[in-house]
RODO-2510 file (C-alpha; in nm, 4 decimals, decimal comma):
residues 221
     n   res          X          Y          Z
     1     x     0,9179     3,6498    -3,6870
     2     x     1,1812     3,3822    -3,6209
     3     x     1,1186     3,0094    -3,6550
     4     x     1,1407     2,9795    -3,2768
     5     x     0,8763     3,2481    -3,2328
     6     x     0,6509     3,0777    -3,4875
     7     x     0,6827     2,7510    -3,3006
     8     x     0,6102     2,9257    -2,9733
     9     x     0,2864     3,0760    -3,1051
    10     x     0,1693     2,7237    -3,1929
    11     x     0,1799     2,6143    -2,8294
    12     x    -0,0755     2,6809    -2,5616
    13     x    -0,0180     2,7531    -2,1937
    14     x     0,0310     2,3857    -2,1100
    15     x     0,3053     2,3546    -2,3712
    16     x     0,1149     2,1235    -2,6029
    17     x     0,0866     2,1911    -2,9756
    18     x    -0,2301     2,3735    -3,0846
    19     x    -0,4150     2,2086    -3,3737
    20     x    -0,4007     2,4134    -3,6940
    21     x    -0,6575     2,2702    -3,9315
    22     x    -0,6611     2,4055    -4,2851
    23     x    -1,0112     2,5485    -4,3299
    24     x    -1,0365     2,7410    -4,6580
    25     x    -0,8395     2,7752    -4,9821
    26     x    -0,9085     3,0897    -5,1871
    27     x    -0,9161     3,0480    -5,5653
    28     x    -0,9220     3,3392    -5,8127
    29     x    -1,1953     3,3389    -6,0786
    30     x    -1,3007     3,5863    -6,3468
    31     x    -1,6728     3,5069    -6,3546
    32     x    -1,8234     3,4189    -6,0169
    33     x    -2,1536     3,2871    -6,1506
    34     x    -1,9784     3,0667    -6,4061
    35     x    -1,7471     2,9278    -6,1379
    36     x    -2,0421     2,8701    -5,9062
    37     x    -2,2246     2,6634    -6,1693
    38     x    -1,9080     2,4607    -6,2349
    39     x    -1,8552     2,3688    -5,8708
    40     x    -2,2249     2,2904    -5,8269
    41     x    -2,1822     2,0601    -6,1260
    42     x    -1,9026     1,8764    -5,9445
    43     x    -2,1530     1,7809    -5,6766
    44     x    -1,9838     1,9931    -5,4103
    45     x    -2,1849     2,1457    -5,1261
    46     x    -2,2644     2,5150    -5,1638
    47     x    -2,2202     2,6556    -4,8133
    48     x    -2,2756     3,0271    -4,8657
    49     x    -2,3181     3,2898    -5,1365
    50     x    -2,3008     3,6296    -4,9696
    51     x    -2,3008     3,9701    -5,1382
    52     x    -2,2246     4,3009    -4,9648
    53     x    -2,2576     4,6058    -5,1832
    54     x    -2,1316     4,6164    -5,5407
    55     x    -1,7725     4,5067    -5,4833
    56     x    -1,7785     4,2148    -5,2437
    57     x    -1,9179     3,8650    -5,2857
    58     x    -1,8134     3,5387    -5,1225
    59     x    -1,9041     3,1933    -5,2543
    60     x    -1,8015     2,8963    -5,0400
    61     x    -1,7994     2,5275    -5,1448
    62     x    -1,6957     2,2069    -4,9677
    63     x    -1,5975     1,8897    -5,1583
    64     x    -1,7672     1,5661    -5,0434
    65     x    -1,6008     1,4332    -4,7284
    66     x    -1,3584     1,7256    -4,7020
    67     x    -1,2849     1,9234    -4,3867
    68     x    -1,1349     2,2022    -4,5988
    69     x    -1,3420     2,4250    -4,8282
    70     x    -1,2785     2,6526    -5,1255
    71     x    -1,3779     3,0172    -5,1498
    72     x    -1,4024     3,2544    -5,4440
    73     x    -1,5893     3,5701    -5,5317
    74     x    -1,5469     3,9416    -5,5889
    75     x    -1,3041     4,1401    -5,3764
    76     x    -1,1553     3,8326    -5,2061
    77     x    -0,8191     3,8028    -5,3836
    78     x    -0,5934     4,0005    -5,6161
    79     x    -0,4433     3,6875    -5,7730
    80     x    -0,4860     3,6327    -6,1459
    81     x    -0,7827     3,4074    -6,2344
    82     x    -0,6640     3,0565    -6,3082
    83     x    -0,3286     3,1039    -6,1344
    84     x    -0,3853     2,8468    -5,8597
    85     x    -0,2509     2,5045    -5,9551
    86     x    -0,1981     2,1658    -5,7954
    87     x    -0,4956     2,1650    -5,5590
    88     x    -0,5080     1,8028    -5,4447
    89     x    -0,8243     1,6067    -5,3782
    90     x    -0,7483     1,2805    -5,1960
    91     x    -0,9622     0,9834    -5,3030
    92     x    -0,9571     0,6180    -5,2014
    93     x    -1,0440     0,4964    -5,5545
    94     x    -0,9120     0,7151    -5,8345
    95     x    -1,0925     0,5272    -6,1105
    96     x    -1,4292     0,5690    -5,9405
    97     x    -1,3605     0,9381    -5,8682
    98     x    -1,2623     1,0051    -6,2298
    99     x    -1,5645     0,8187    -6,3664
   100     x    -1,7973     1,0112    -6,1350
   101     x    -1,6778     1,3512    -6,2610
   102     x    -1,6805     1,2451    -6,6251
   103     x    -2,0453     1,1398    -6,5774
   104     x    -2,1096     1,4994    -6,4686
   105     x    -1,9616     1,6328    -6,7910
   106     x    -1,6214     1,7338    -6,6505
   107     x    -1,3137     1,6960    -6,8708
   108     x    -1,0779     1,4836    -6,6581
   109     x    -0,7367     1,3672    -6,7754
   110     x    -0,6445     1,0035    -6,8094
   111     x    -0,5004     0,8492    -6,4934
   112     x    -0,1231     0,8904    -6,4702
   113     x     0,1714     0,8409    -6,2380
   114     x     0,5104     1,0051    -6,2054
   115     x     0,8113     0,8263    -6,3469
   116     x     1,0636     0,7487    -6,0748
   117     x     0,8515     0,8637    -5,7818
   118     x     0,5125     0,8699    -5,6161
   119     x     0,4529     1,2444    -5,5818
   120     x     0,2928     1,4617    -5,8466
   121     x     0,4927     1,7508    -5,9871
   122     x     0,3900     2,0500    -6,1965
   123     x     0,3569     2,0095    -6,5717
   124     x     0,3194     1,6978    -6,7820
   125     x     0,6871     1,6106    -6,8211
   126     x     0,7730     1,2908    -6,6372
   127     x     0,4185     1,1568    -6,6398
   128     x     0,3487     0,7986    -6,7384
   129     x     0,0082     0,6682    -6,8435
   130     x    -0,2019     0,4616    -6,6072
   131     x    -0,2047     0,4146    -6,2305
   132     x     0,1206     0,3545    -6,0445
   133     x     0,2379     0,0020    -6,1448
   134     x     0,2405    -0,1118    -5,7791
   135     x    -0,0727     0,0935    -5,7056
   136     x     0,1337     0,2663    -5,4381
   137     x    -0,0580     0,4951    -5,2058
   138     x    -0,0032     0,8611    -5,3100
   139     x     0,1161     0,7370    -5,6499
   140     x    -0,1790     0,7646    -5,8935
   141     x    -0,3284     1,0885    -6,0265
   142     x    -0,5849     1,2444    -6,2600
   143     x    -0,6278     1,6154    -6,3312
   144     x    -0,8965     1,8640    -6,4287
   145     x    -0,9420     2,2416    -6,4428
   146     x    -1,2207     2,4815    -6,3567
   147     x    -1,3399     2,7250    -6,6274
   148     x    -1,0632     2,9749    -6,5422
   149     x    -0,7896     2,7128    -6,5516
   150     x    -0,7373     2,6672    -6,1787
   151     x    -0,5880     2,3195    -6,1606
   152     x    -0,7185     2,0294    -5,9528
   153     x    -0,5544     1,6905    -5,9058
   154     x    -0,7055     1,3659    -5,7821
   155     x    -0,4542     1,1691    -5,5761
   156     x    -0,5268     0,8123    -5,4684
   157     x    -0,4390     0,7525    -5,1029
   158     x    -0,5123     0,4151    -4,9455
   159     x    -0,2439     0,4124    -4,6747
   160     x    -0,1211     0,7223    -4,4943
   161     x     0,2416     0,8136    -4,4335
   162     x     0,3659     0,7454    -4,0782
   163     x     0,2382     1,0043    -3,8320
   164     x     0,0063     1,1640    -4,0877
   165     x    -0,3068     1,0775    -3,8878
   166     x    -0,3211     1,1689    -3,5182
   167     x    -0,5715     1,1355    -3,2370
   168     x    -0,7413     0,8178    -3,3498
   169     x    -0,8725     0,6816    -3,6767
   170     x    -1,1210     0,8866    -3,8743
   171     x    -1,2992     0,8545    -4,2088
   172     x    -1,4443     1,1329    -4,4164
   173     x    -1,7264     0,9206    -4,5559
   174     x    -1,9004     0,5848    -4,5323
   175     x    -1,7447     0,4981    -4,8691
   176     x    -1,3921     0,5427    -4,7336
   177     x    -1,4757     0,3327    -4,4273
   178     x    -1,6215     0,0583    -4,6473
   179     x    -1,3039     0,0591    -4,8592
   180     x    -1,0903     0,0257    -4,5468
   181     x    -1,3038    -0,2649    -4,4246
   182     x    -1,2679    -0,4413    -4,7606
   183     x    -0,8880    -0,4029    -4,7466
   184     x    -0,8907    -0,5335    -4,3887
   185     x    -1,1095    -0,8283    -4,4904
   186     x    -0,8723    -0,9235    -4,7728
   187     x    -0,5688    -0,8983    -4,5429
   188     x    -0,7495    -1,0969    -4,2737
   189     x    -0,8265    -1,3714    -4,5232
   190     x    -0,4555    -1,4022    -4,5927
   191     x    -0,3867    -1,3990    -4,2189
   192     x    -0,6267    -1,6916    -4,1607
   193     x    -0,4818    -1,8840    -4,4561
   194     x    -0,1323    -1,8511    -4,3104
   195     x    -0,2398    -1,9398    -3,9561
   196     x    -0,4521    -2,2280    -4,0796
   197     x    -0,7359    -2,1568    -3,8407
   198     x    -1,0356    -1,9320    -3,7993
   199     x    -0,9685    -1,6132    -3,6054
   200     x    -1,2484    -1,5649    -3,3545
   201     x    -1,1243    -1,2130    -3,2775
   202     x    -1,1516    -1,0951    -3,6380
   203     x    -1,3167    -0,7648    -3,5347
   204     x    -1,0175    -0,6742    -3,3181
   205     x    -0,7859    -0,7745    -3,6028
   206     x    -0,9767    -0,5527    -3,8475
   207     x    -0,9627    -0,2580    -3,6082
   208     x    -0,5891    -0,3038    -3,5535
   209     x    -0,5299    -0,3250    -3,9290
   210     x    -0,7246    -0,0065    -4,0024
   211     x    -0,5517     0,1926    -3,7277
   212     x    -0,2075     0,0767    -3,8437
   213     x    -0,2950     0,1558    -4,2065
   214     x    -0,4053     0,5115    -4,1304
   215     x    -0,1134     0,5939    -3,9031
   216     x     0,1429     0,4449    -4,1391
   217     x     0,2621     0,1781    -3,8922
   218     x     0,3611    -0,1728    -4,0128
   219     x     0,0467    -0,3680    -4,0947
   220     x    -0,0420    -0,6784    -3,8934
   221     x     0,0069    -1,0104    -4,0689
***
């Protein structure tokens, strides 16, 4: 199928683009029960555990606040157990996320950032210890593996790239919303200090700040 044909299939009768929301990522495991206990231990929501006959079983988990889930089991993939790497979990506070998993007994790497860039790459070469020096959004990471070696990466995102969020401003949890409000409050305090007067429309200012932050537009000052 050509690129043009692929683009055409993504449009409905009115010519608008059809949403394509990533729903499930399949991960290969060697021991389904062991993997199930591990992901329960992460605090993820067990959605289903379905068995049909002797050769088919599906286990489905959803991370907190995620719209995308993970699936593993028997007869669901021919990939080698542990072969999936670089599965990213976006968090608003990487230190809190790392501490939370460590408290659950998970072996999580120290926080790191990539030298010369903000995007994580495979392997440990080019990693530098600690969060990104400027605490750049998308720039700080921590990693852990499931029992088979499938690799997960925490990535701290506090401000989305331009155009990354469409159709309004959404939050995956009350914690993320609270973090956004704290960032807006701090920025608004600076705004009032510069203007030298109290802003009676602070709620509108907060809302504008949060929308601009999520859509990647220049932040109000």
